[in-house]
C-alpha positions, 0 to 999 in steps of 0.5 A: 500500500502506498504511503500517505505522502505518495498518495498526496503526490498522485492527487497533485499530479492528476490536478496539474495533469502531469506525470507522478514520477515528475513530482516524485523526482522534484521531492527527491531533488528538493531533499538532496538540495536541502541536506547538502545545504545543511551539511555545507558540502559540495559532494554529489548528493541524491534523495530517495523516496520510499513509496511504501513507507513514505520515508525520504533519505539523502546520500552522497555517492562517489565513483570508484576509479582504478588505483593507477588513475589520478583522482581528478575530484577527491570529493566525488571519487574514490580509489579501488583499494579504498572502496574494496575496504568498505565493500569487497564486491565493488569494481571500477566505475561503481558507485558507493553510497554514504547516507546522511541523517535528515533528522536534524533538518529544520524549518529553513531546509523544509522551506527550501525543499518546498520552493524547489518542489513548487518550481519543478512542478510548475516547470513540468506543468508548462512542459505538459501544456506546451506539448498538448497545444503547441501543434494545434495553432490556428485551431478553434477551441471551446473555452469558458470565461474564467476571469477578467484581469484588467483588459485581458480575458482568461479562458479555461480550456480544460487542461490549461488556462488561456489568455486573450489580450486586448488587441485580439478582442472584438470591440463589439463583444463583452463576456460574463464569467462562465460564458462558453465561447469559441476561440482561436489558438494563436500560439503557445508562449513557453517563456511567459509567466502564468497562462502561456496559451494565447487565444484570439477572437479577432482572427480570420480563422474564427469566421472560417470555422463558423462558416464551416459549421453553418454551411454544409457546402463548405463542410463537404468542400463543395464550396471552398473559402479562398481568402478572408480579410477581417477587421474584428468588430467592423467588417469581414470580406470572404471570397468563396469559390464553387467546385460544382458549376450548379452551386452558387457559392455566394447563395450557399453561404448566405442561405435562404433569406440570409439565415446562415450568414445571420447566425454567424453575424449574431455569433460575432455580435453584429459584425458586417460580412461581405461574401464575394465570389472568387475570380482567377482574373485579378482585375475582375476580382478587384472589382468585386472585392471593392463592393459595394462601390461601382468600379469604372475600370481596373488596370495593373500598374506594376506586375512585379510589385503587385500594384493595381490602379482602380478608377471610380466615378467621382461620386463613388470615390468615398464609398470605394475607400470606405470609412477611414480607408477600411473598404480598400484596406480589406480589399487589398488584404483579400487580393494580396495586391496594393490598390491605388484608387483614383477618381475620373477627375484625378486620372484626367488631370494626371493624364493632362500633366503627363501630356504636357510633360511630354509635349513641353520638351526642353525649355530655353531661357529667354536671355538667349534671344539677344535680338530682344535687348535687355529692356524688352527681356526685363519687361517679359521676365517681369510679366512671368515669361522666362522661356523662349517656348512660352514667348512663342506660344503667346498671341499678339493680343496677350503680349500687348497686355504687358506694360511697355509692349507696343506695336513696334516692340511687338514687331521686334519681338516677332522678328527676334523669335522667328530669327531664333527658331529659324537658325535651328531649322536652317542649321538642321538642313546644313545651310545658313538661313536667309535673312528675312525681309524687314520693313520700317514705315514703307522702306523696303529691306534688301533680300540677303542670301548666302547659299546656292545659286539654285535658291537665288534663281528660285527666289528671283523667279517668284519675285519676277512673277509677282512684279509682272502681275503687279505691273499689269494690274497697275497699267490696267487701273491707270488706263481705266483712270484716264478713260474715266477722267475724260468721260467725267470731263465731258460730262462736266463741260455739258452739265457742270461748268462749275466743276472744271477746276475739279476735273482738271485737278483730278486729271492732273492726279491721274497723270501723276499716277501714270507717271509713277507706275514703274516700267513694265517688262517687255514681255508684259508690254507685248502681252498688253499690245496683243490684247484686242481693243474690244476686250480692253474697252470692256474691262474699262467699262466694267471699272467705270461705275466704281470710278464715277463714285470715286470721282464724285467723292473726290469732287465733293472733298475738293469743294469742301476744302475750297469752301474752307 
């Protein structure tokens, strides 16, 4: 029959769920430590518990070594000759026991033994709990609320206690002592003091387990949960996929009239749940993940970094982002991609900026246009025009609005800008640009060319044609003026004797105009002489009416000047 002491050890072992041999070993080690401390010796000492009598003994032991071998540790070793003198049957390597009396052990030694026993039992308990739960991480366990310590909740798992910290709790949940709940085993902390099992009510695995319990299609793997993103107490997004084309995964999870999902929501104390159908196409999946917002389009911005660009309507932007960014954050967790949400207006502005950056090209400081002069450059810089490109893009009306810019200055700016860009265009073709014609109040400028007889002949040909056309038109106008003046003179002789002086004056002006006409080329003169007189008379007659009106106007003007 076991002693009373051993029976007590067995009860303690059952309560702590540890092996009785561990407790017996702790008692023996505690007695040995207390005895060695009492005798103040450094010799090896052991304790021994007799299960039948309950008696505890302590002894020191020495190892037998050969006579030829030196004693490395005289306290714990003994030669063969000395050992055989005590016990003739001993051999090299055997141990000799020397018992010590434990009767003189007092209160201090007993207290030390007690502390050692408790420490050993606690370590054994931790090892047992670790071996029980270490391989069950992410598993859902049934637990009972045991007590509340500050912000942490202590659960009773049956064989051990578990701690649920504040960060692993849902803000919607409040429990009372003794209430049974389901928790997710996060990890087993072996080095922690007190309860070392950490559980959670905020892990996504809890929602997955609840769906497996409520939805038979998920339990038999007809519908598979592909991804879960959760913010405990706020919202959960779950992506499901059906292996049977005849089974709707979303409808199976929702249930008739929402009965299945409503029971899960009640278990989670009112947490919102979005059930989304899984899609292998990432852009399609992203559109569904951002529900309830309506997405305009989704594009992959960076395949390496897994980044998506989502464009939504301006009215849907806040809904797509969600409260404090919750909707897009959960969608990003569900997809495993980064999501950049932009409105239509933001995207349009971004595209415009990119187009401007592409079309803008390099900018040239306005100071490089030396023809403008320092004064004009200062006025332009003061108006905010600092580059040649921005100056070239401005209209004459915009330039005239700048203080100090008049018509002459505007003309000078135009010529300087044309010269500046012209030198680059001509430089690309491999020749020096021709100087543009410059005019100043009716004075003609000379045409200068520096390259190519072919270019000179082409320019001369174009100028010759323009001169011929001008001379012919002026000759026709002069003939018409002379004929009209003669008709006017005849009419005045008959009906308007008072207008003689005006007609003479007009005739004198016409003759002066004819004299000022530059001589025409020989080819032009021959062309005019070859024309039939009838055609010439017809052209003169067609110009008669506007010239009569012009003559009458001139006469009236002359009369007014004479009266003055």
